[in-house]
N, C-alpha and C positions, 0 to 999 in steps of 0.2 A: 582710753577705755572704749571698748566696743559698744555700739548702740544697743545691742541685745542685752548686754550686762547692765547698762543704765536702766533699761526697761524692767528687767527682773528686780533690780534694787528698788526702783520706784514702787513696784507692786508689793514687795515685802514691807517697805516702810509704810505704805498706805494701809496694808493689812494690820500692821502693828498699831497704827493710829486708830483704826476701827476697834481693835481689841482693847486699847487703853480707854476709849470712850465707853465701851461695853462694861468694863470693870469699874467705871465711875471716876476715872482720872481725866476729867474733861479738859483741864488746862493743858496737861501733857499731850492729850490726844489731839487737840487743835494744833499745838506746836509741831508735833510730829507729822500731822497732816500737811501743814504748810511746808515742812522740810521735804516731804514726799512730792509735793507739787513743784518745788524748785528742781528736784531731781528729774521729775517727769518733763519739765520745761527744758532741761539740758538735753533731753532726747531730741527735741525739735530744733533747738538753737544751741550750737556748740559754743562753749565759753571761749575757746581759743579763737574762733572766728570773730566773736564779738569784740574781744580785746584787740585783735589785729585790725579790725575796722576802726576802732577808737584811735589807735596809734597812726593809722593811715590818714585819718582826718586831721590829726595834729601834725602831719607831715614828718613823722618820724618813721621812715621806711625800714630802718635797721631793726627797731623793736617789733614792728609789724611783721617783718619777715621771720624774726625769732619766734614769735607766737605761732605763725603759720607752719613753721617747720616742726612744731611739736605735734602736728597732725601727721603721723607717719603713713597711714593708709586711709586716705579720705573716703574710699568706698565703704570701708567697714566702720569708721569712726563718725561719719556724718550721715545725716538723713539724706535720702535721695534728692530732695528738693534743694539741698545746699551744695551739691556737687558743682553746679554752674557758677555759683557765687565764689566757691573756693578757687576755681580756675580764673575767674575774673580778678580776684585779689592777687593771685600769684602773677597774673599778666600785668596788673598795674605796678606791682613792685618790680617786676623784671623790666618793664618798659622804662623805668628810671635808670637802670643800669645799661641794658642793651636792648634798644627798641625793636630791632629786627627779630630777636629771639622770642619776643613776647607774642608774636603773631599766632603761634600754635595754641597758646593758652586762651587767647580771645576767641579763636575759632572753636575750640573745645567747649568754652563756656556757652557760646551760642548754640552749639549742637546739643548740649545737655539741657539747655533751657533755663530761663530765669523768669520768675513770676512778675517782677516789677519792670515795667516798660522802660523806665529811665536807666536802669542798669543795662538793658539790652541796647539802648541808644548809646550808652557810654562805650560798650564793647565795639559797636559798629563805628563810632567816631574814632576810636583808637585804631581800628583796622583801616579806616580811611587815611589816617595820618601815616600809617606804615606803607600803604599803597602809594601815597604821594612821595614818600621818601624813596620808594622803588621806581618812581617816575611812571607809574601805571595810572594814567589819568582816568580811564574808563572805569576801572574797579573803584577808584577813589570816589568818583561821582556816584556810583551805585551805592556804596556804603554811606555816603553823606545823605543821599535822598532817603535811604532806609532809616538812618538815624533821626532825620527830621520827622519822619512819620512816627517813629517810636517815642519821640520826646513829646508826650502828650501834655505834661505839666510845664513845658517850656523851661526846663532847668538848664538845658545845654544850648539855648538859642544863640548866645554870644559866641560860644566856641564853634558852633556850626557856621555862623556867619564869617568868622575869622578864617576857618578852613576853606570856605567857598572863595573868599578873597585870595587866599594863597593859591588855590586851584586856578583862579583866573590869571594870577601872575605867571603860572607855568606856561600859559599860552603866549605870553609876551616875550619869553626867553627864546632867543635865537641862538642856535649852536652853529658856530663857524670855526672850522679848523680845530675843533676839540675844546674851544673855550666858550663859555657863556657870556654873552654881552647883554646888558640891560638897557 
């Protein structure tokens, strides 16, 4: 359902709640007002995104992907502030299947912007991992330093330390005759 339709329905339901209260049906008016508030809340927070995040936290990426695929046109169905988060979730799900293909989703999420800094740090950390897989050390270091700056709540410090250790291991690998020796 389009966001404009949700907004119109919320206004109609709120108007009905005011009318019910005006005619003396206070109980029904308050109940309908609460229902209108829930509909208005779905304008800002899409229910498919919330359910997909829940399944992603439970590590059930199949169900998470199923709920995200219910969003057919994210530009019309989601509020502008949720576009980056949608691409981040798609990138996280795609990174479990094919990590190299998820790079475009993470970059798009960063370009659209996200309000929470730890989500930005997560996208940059994922891009650092993809850069390491491509053997691009300079880009990986750049993304890791940006991720550590964005991780203000220190939620990803262990992952960042682990990635820096793996990046240091890249220096120790010597390529001779096409084979890596450790």
